[in-house]
Each structure stands twice: as C-alpha cells, then as structure tokens.
C-alpha positions as CSV (number, residue, x, y, z in Angstrom):
1,M,-6.6,-22.3,2.0
2,R,-4.6,-24.4,4.3
3,K,-6.0,-24.5,7.9
4,R,-3.3,-23.8,10.5
5,K,-3.6,-25.5,14.0
6,N,-3.5,-23.3,17.1
7,V,-1.2,-23.8,19.8
8,I,-1.0,-22.2,23.4
9,L,2.1,-20.4,24.2
10,T,3.1,-18.7,27.5
11,G,3.4,-14.9,28.4
12,I,2.9,-11.8,26.1
13,L,6.0,-10.2,24.6
14,M,6.1,-6.4,24.3
15,A,2.4,-6.1,25.6
16,S,3.1,-2.7,26.9
17,M,4.5,-1.5,23.4
18,L,1.6,-2.9,21.7
19,L,-0.9,-1.2,23.9
20,T,0.7,2.1,23.4
21,G,1.0,1.5,19.6
22,I,4.7,1.8,19.4
23,L,5.9,-1.6,18.2
24,A,9.4,-1.4,17.2
25,Q,10.3,-1.3,13.6
26,T,11.9,-4.8,13.6
27,V,12.1,-7.4,16.5
28,S,14.7,-10.1,16.6
29,A,13.5,-13.6,16.0
30,Q,15.3,-14.8,19.0
31,E,13.1,-12.4,21.2
32,V,10.1,-14.6,21.0
33,S,10.0,-18.2,22.4
34,T,7.3,-20.7,23.4
35,E,7.4,-19.3,26.9
36,D,6.9,-15.7,26.1
37,L,3.1,-15.8,25.0
38,T,0.3,-16.7,27.2
39,E,-3.4,-16.8,26.3
40,E,-4.9,-19.0,23.7
41,V,-6.2,-17.2,20.7
42,S,-9.0,-19.2,19.1
43,Q,-10.3,-16.9,16.1
44,V,-8.9,-18.1,12.7
45,I,-7.3,-15.1,10.8
46,H,-7.6,-15.4,7.1
47,V,-4.3,-13.9,5.5
48,G,-3.4,-13.0,2.0
49,A,-0.4,-11.5,0.3
50,M,0.9,-10.2,-3.0
51,S,3.5,-12.3,-4.6
52,G,7.0,-10.7,-4.5
53,P,8.6,-8.5,-1.9
54,T,5.3,-7.9,-0.4
55,A,5.2,-11.5,0.9
56,M,8.8,-12.0,1.6
57,G,8.5,-10.7,5.1
58,M,5.8,-13.0,5.8
59,V,7.3,-16.4,5.0
60,R,8.7,-17.1,8.5
61,L,5.1,-16.5,9.8
62,M,3.9,-18.9,7.2
63,E,6.4,-21.6,8.1
64,L,5.8,-21.3,11.9
65,S,2.0,-21.4,11.3
66,G,2.4,-24.7,9.5
67,L,4.5,-26.1,12.2
68,S,1.8,-25.0,14.8
69,Q,4.0,-22.7,16.4
70,T,2.0,-19.6,16.3
71,V,-0.3,-18.1,18.9
72,N,-2.9,-17.3,16.2
73,T,-4.5,-19.8,14.0
74,Y,-3.9,-18.7,10.3
75,E,-5.2,-19.8,7.0
76,F,-3.0,-18.4,4.3
77,A,-4.6,-17.9,0.8
78,D,-2.7,-18.5,-2.3
79,L,-0.3,-15.7,-3.3
80,M,-1.9,-13.3,-5.7
81,T,-0.3,-11.5,-8.6
82,D,-2.8,-9.0,-9.4
83,A,-3.3,-6.4,-6.6
84,T,-6.9,-5.7,-7.7
85,A,-7.8,-9.3,-6.7
86,F,-7.6,-8.3,-3.0
87,A,-10.6,-5.8,-3.3
88,A,-13.4,-8.4,-3.2
89,P,-12.0,-10.9,-0.4
90,L,-11.1,-8.0,1.8
91,S,-14.4,-6.3,1.4
92,T,-16.4,-9.6,1.9
93,G,-14.6,-10.9,4.7
94,E,-12.9,-13.8,2.9
95,L,-9.7,-12.3,3.9
96,D,-9.0,-10.6,7.4
97,I,-5.5,-9.3,6.8
98,A,-3.5,-8.8,3.6
99,A,-0.2,-7.5,2.5
100,V,-1.0,-5.3,-0.4
101,P,0.4,-2.3,-2.3
102,A,0.2,1.0,-0.2
103,N,-1.9,2.8,-2.7
104,L,-4.4,-0.1,-3.0
105,A,-5.1,0.2,0.7
106,A,-5.9,3.8,0.4
107,A,-8.2,3.2,-2.6
108,L,-9.9,0.3,-0.8
109,W,-10.4,2.7,2.2
110,N,-12.2,5.2,-0.1
111,K,-14.3,2.6,-1.9
112,T,-15.4,0.7,1.2
113,Q,-15.9,4.1,3.2
114,G,-13.5,3.2,5.9
115,K,-13.9,-0.5,6.2
116,I,-10.0,-1.0,5.7
117,Q,-7.3,0.0,7.8
118,V,-3.6,-0.1,7.8
119,L,-1.6,-1.9,10.6
120,G,1.9,-1.2,9.4
121,I,4.3,-0.8,6.4
122,N,5.9,-4.0,5.4
123,V,8.0,-3.0,2.4
124,L,9.8,0.2,1.3
125,S,11.0,1.2,-2.1
126,V,11.9,-1.5,-4.6
127,L,12.2,0.7,-7.7
128,Y,15.7,1.2,-9.3
129,I,17.1,2.9,-12.5
130,V,19.4,0.3,-14.2
131,E,21.7,0.8,-17.0
132,R,24.2,-1.0,-19.3
133,G,26.6,1.9,-19.6
134,D,28.0,4.5,-17.2
135,E,25.9,7.7,-17.9
136,I,23.4,7.7,-14.9
137,H,24.7,9.2,-11.7
138,S,21.8,11.3,-10.7
139,L,18.1,12.0,-11.6
140,E,19.3,15.0,-13.8
141,D,21.3,12.5,-16.0
142,L,18.1,11.0,-17.2
143,K,17.0,14.0,-19.1
144,G,17.0,13.5,-22.8
145,K,17.5,9.9,-22.3
146,K,15.4,6.8,-23.5
147,I,14.2,4.7,-20.6
148,Y,12.4,1.3,-20.7
149,A,9.8,1.0,-17.8
150,T,6.8,-0.9,-16.5
151,G,4.1,0.7,-14.5
152,Q,2.4,3.1,-16.7
153,G,-0.6,4.7,-15.0
154,A,0.5,3.0,-11.9
155,T,2.7,4.0,-8.8
156,P,6.0,3.4,-10.7
157,E,5.0,6.2,-13.2
158,A,3.8,8.5,-10.5
159,V,6.9,8.1,-8.3
160,L,9.3,8.8,-11.3
161,T,7.0,11.7,-12.2
162,Y,7.2,13.1,-8.8
163,L,11.0,12.7,-8.4
164,L,11.7,14.3,-11.8
165,N,9.3,17.3,-11.1
166,A,11.4,17.9,-7.9
167,K,14.3,18.2,-10.4
168,E,12.3,20.5,-12.7
169,I,12.3,17.6,-15.4
170,D,9.0,16.9,-17.2
171,L,8.6,13.1,-17.7
172,Q,6.5,13.7,-20.9
173,K,8.7,16.2,-22.5
174,D,12.3,15.7,-21.2
175,L,12.5,11.9,-21.6
176,E,11.5,9.2,-24.0
177,I,9.8,6.5,-22.1
178,S,9.2,3.1,-23.7
179,W,6.4,1.7,-21.6
180,C,6.4,-2.2,-21.5
181,T,3.6,-4.3,-20.5
182,D,5.6,-6.4,-18.0
183,T,9.3,-7.1,-16.9
184,T,9.8,-10.0,-19.4
185,E,9.0,-7.5,-22.2
186,A,11.3,-4.9,-20.7
187,L,14.0,-7.4,-20.5
188,S,13.8,-8.4,-24.1
189,Y,14.4,-4.8,-25.1
190,I,17.4,-4.3,-22.6
191,A,19.1,-7.3,-23.7
192,E,19.3,-6.0,-27.4
193,D,20.1,-2.4,-26.4
194,E,23.8,-1.9,-25.5
195,G,23.0,1.5,-23.9
196,A,19.8,0.5,-22.2
197,I,18.4,2.5,-19.3
198,A,15.4,1.1,-17.4
199,M,13.2,1.6,-14.3
200,L,12.6,-1.8,-12.8
201,P,11.5,-3.2,-9.5
202,Q,13.2,-5.8,-7.2
203,P,13.7,-8.8,-7.3
204,F,13.4,-8.4,-11.0
205,V,16.5,-6.0,-11.0
206,T,18.7,-8.6,-9.4
207,A,17.5,-11.2,-12.1
208,A,17.9,-9.0,-15.0
209,C,21.4,-8.0,-13.9
210,A,22.4,-11.7,-13.8
211,K,21.0,-12.2,-17.2
212,V,22.0,-9.1,-19.2
213,E,25.8,-8.4,-19.5
214,G,26.9,-5.2,-18.2
215,L,23.5,-4.3,-16.6
216,H,23.8,-2.8,-13.2
217,P,21.8,-0.6,-10.7
218,A,22.5,3.1,-11.2
219,L,19.9,4.8,-8.9
220,N,17.9,3.6,-5.9
221,L,14.7,5.7,-6.3
222,G,14.0,5.1,-2.5
223,E,17.2,6.9,-1.7
224,E,16.5,9.6,-4.3
225,W,13.0,10.2,-2.6
226,E,14.7,10.6,0.8
227,N,17.2,12.9,-0.6
228,L,14.5,15.4,-1.3
229,G,14.0,15.8,2.3
230,G,10.9,15.3,4.5
231,Q,9.7,12.6,6.4
232,S,7.9,10.5,3.8
233,R,9.5,7.6,1.9
234,I,8.5,5.3,-0.9
235,V,6.1,2.7,0.6
236,T,5.6,-0.2,-1.6
237,G,3.6,-2.5,0.6
238,V,1.5,-2.3,3.8
239,L,-0.6,-4.7,6.1
240,A,-4.2,-4.0,5.6
241,V,-6.8,-5.2,8.0
242,R,-10.6,-5.1,7.8
243,T,-11.8,-2.5,10.3
244,D,-14.4,-4.5,11.8
245,F,-12.2,-7.5,12.4
246,A,-9.6,-5.2,14.1
247,A,-12.4,-3.9,16.4
248,E,-13.8,-7.2,17.2
249,H,-10.7,-9.2,17.7
250,P,-8.1,-6.9,19.3
251,Q,-6.2,-9.6,21.0
252,E,-5.6,-11.6,17.8
253,V,-4.6,-8.5,15.9
254,N,-1.9,-7.7,18.7
255,A,-0.7,-11.2,18.5
256,F,-0.5,-10.9,14.8
257,L,1.5,-7.8,15.2
258,E,4.0,-9.5,17.5
259,E,4.3,-12.5,15.2
260,Y,4.7,-10.6,12.1
261,A,7.5,-8.5,13.6
262,V,9.4,-11.5,14.4
263,S,8.7,-12.7,10.7
264,A,9.9,-9.6,9.3
265,A,13.1,-9.5,11.3
266,Y,13.9,-13.0,10.0
267,P,15.4,-12.1,6.5
268,Q,18.2,-10.0,8.0
269,E,18.9,-12.5,10.7
270,E,18.6,-15.7,8.6
271,P,18.9,-14.7,5.1
272,E,19.8,-18.2,3.8
273,K,16.8,-19.8,5.5
274,T,14.6,-17.0,4.5
275,A,15.5,-17.4,0.8
276,Q,14.9,-21.1,0.9
277,L,11.4,-20.3,2.2
278,I,10.9,-17.7,-0.4
279,E,11.7,-20.5,-3.0
280,N,9.5,-23.0,-1.1
281,Y,6.5,-20.8,-1.2
282,G,7.0,-19.9,-5.0
283,I,7.8,-16.1,-4.4
284,V,11.0,-16.2,-6.4
285,A,12.2,-19.1,-8.7
286,S,15.3,-19.9,-6.8
287,A,16.7,-19.4,-3.3
288,A,20.2,-18.2,-4.7
289,L,18.3,-15.4,-6.3
290,A,16.1,-14.6,-3.5
291,Q,19.2,-14.4,-1.1
292,K,21.0,-12.1,-3.5
293,A,18.0,-9.7,-3.9
294,L,16.8,-9.7,-0.2
295,P,18.8,-6.7,1.0
296,A,17.5,-4.5,-1.9
297,C,13.8,-5.6,-1.4
298,G,12.8,-3.1,1.3
299,I,11.5,-5.7,3.9
300,T,10.6,-3.9,7.0
301,F,8.0,-3.3,9.8
302,I,6.9,0.3,10.7
303,T,3.9,0.8,12.9
304,G,2.3,3.5,14.9
305,E,3.1,7.2,14.4
306,E,6.1,6.4,12.3
307,M,4.0,4.4,9.9
308,K,1.4,7.2,9.8
309,E,3.9,10.0,9.0
310,T,5.9,8.0,6.5
311,L,2.6,6.6,4.7
312,S,0.6,9.7,4.8
313,G,3.4,11.6,3.1
314,Y,3.9,9.2,0.3
315,L,0.2,9.1,-0.3
316,E,0.1,12.9,-0.6
317,A,2.7,12.7,-3.3
318,L,0.7,10.1,-5.2
319,F,-2.5,12.2,-4.7
320,E,-0.6,15.2,-6.1
321,T,0.6,13.3,-9.1
322,N,-2.5,11.1,-9.8
323,P,-5.4,11.2,-7.4
324,A,-7.0,8.0,-8.8
325,L,-4.1,6.0,-7.5
326,V,-5.3,6.4,-4.0
327,G,-9.1,6.3,-4.7
328,G,-9.6,9.9,-5.4
329,A,-9.2,11.4,-1.9
330,M,-6.6,11.2,0.8
331,P,-7.6,8.8,3.7
332,E,-8.6,10.3,6.9
333,E,-7.1,9.6,10.4
334,S,-9.2,6.4,10.8
335,F,-7.2,4.9,7.9
336,Y,-4.3,4.3,10.4
337,F,-4.6,1.6,12.9
338,D,-4.0,2.9,16.4
C-alpha cells in the first residue's frame, strides 16, 4: 500500500446532509474546495477496490489523495481482480472500506454476522446483450437463440434468469447458452460467429465492439430491469465498510462520503481527465477506450434511503434466483449504513 499524507482543509461541506443521511447521488467536483472542510482527520483509512467499473468512480479520490489534497489520509491497496479476495482483508481489518460487488457485500455480512455494512451504491448495471446481426430488440427475441456469456453461477446468470422469468422464458429450456470462462474466450467465439449474440459487461462491451466487425449493443439489461417496474435496479458495485470502523470513526467516514461523492461526479464533469486516470491506474488499457466506455459503466453514488430501497430490491431478486449469491439469507436492517 502507498501511504497518503493528510492535509488540513477548512469547513465541512454538506454537513447537515450527511448528518441526516441524505447525501445527494452526485456532487459537483467544483462544490468542494480547500476552504470548505475544517477539521483535521488523523485516522488512516485503508481502501481497496475491484478493478473495472467498480474502481472507476474512485480514481479522482486516488489522485487527490496522492496530491495530499484530501481531508482523510488514505492508503489504497492494489486493485483486485478476484472479488473473493476481499473477504479476508475486510474481515481482519487490513481494509476498512472497499468497492466490491453488491452480492459479495451481502454474503460477507452473513459470513461475519454483521461486521460489514454498505455505505452506498457506486456502480449500477454494466451488463449488455450484444449481437452482430439485427435480431434482438427485446428480451423476448432471445427465445430460441444461442448466446455466449460469462458469469455462470454468478450474478450475470442470476440477472438474466430473473429478467427472462419475468417474460415467462426459461433460461435452461428456451435458450442455448454457451458459458465461457472469461471475456477473452467469449470474444474468440463471437469473432468467428457472424450471427453471434452474447451477454457481456462494460467496459469489455466497448472493447469488443471495436474489435469485431458488426458487433453492437442490442439491449441494456439495466434498462430492461427497470422496465419491469418496482424501485430496485441492477446494482453492480457498492462501498462496503467494516461496521466497527464506521462506529469508531464517524468523522472519517463522513469525510470519506463527501470526498467520494466528488470523485464519483468527476467522470461526468471531466470525462477526458477521468479516462486518463483510469489508464494511469491500470483499470483499462487505454484512455481512449475508457472515455468511450465511461457513459455506459454505470458510475454513480447513491446513499441513504434510496440506496437501501434500490439495493434491497436487487438482493431480493438474487436471493429468489440463487440464495447462495447473497450468503444464504437476506441482510437485515443493520446491513445498511445510516
């Protein structure tokens, strides 16, 4: 980990909003300056993130921390590619806060008996149906088709199952699914199949469409989910915090929420600069690809009651489809940071 120096800034932005737990979904990066935050925060916060969209909203915070322009002192762990690798460091205290898959946070809450909480949602759906032809215009059009996909036994399969069930389509009986071990394998099949249809995540969708002639997004599964009605959405990533850390260091956690809100707004306000940071931190291979993919990567920041309502509905859908994905039981009220 690389130790970040702390600086003293003046005033506390949006203190009243934070105290009532209604931090806005996004905050303009221009709304925070070195004159807006007051108290020195001395506790070092150890932060981790999953490589990919889950870390994209954090890159501005990482940059500002490196420039000693944050209230908190942060130490950022190397980005992880395996979600299960977060279980041990979050449980032992090696990490205090981490950007992780939503279902992993729920599973850890169950496994640790409530020692993990969710601060907010930081990524919404990144799943798409892509095709090389022009046959798929609705979920119903998938019936009888062969689909290449990644994520067997994980949330992508559960999401597709849930969506198709809503349309009275059986994933196992009404489709032919060719499950691939990773996106690289999926791309090899897609490139050889002129009529290929696939379920893939961003930013790989953008990369694949650039490499394979005629490949294009056909359905945004996040939009398809919202079209079903209800208040939930597909939640890809969340910010998880150790429950003990949040209780012992409320000032630091509140400052983190402020600083992360600014960072999450940065991709929309400064997409070119954000894309370069994404390349610099090794999240995506090139800034050009990152900038093109950013609008489809679901970067957001949702807290409070909206977070609880959105996330709980999504976890209920996963639980209904495959209880093991959320740790075998639905999280209780204490799972949601208040």
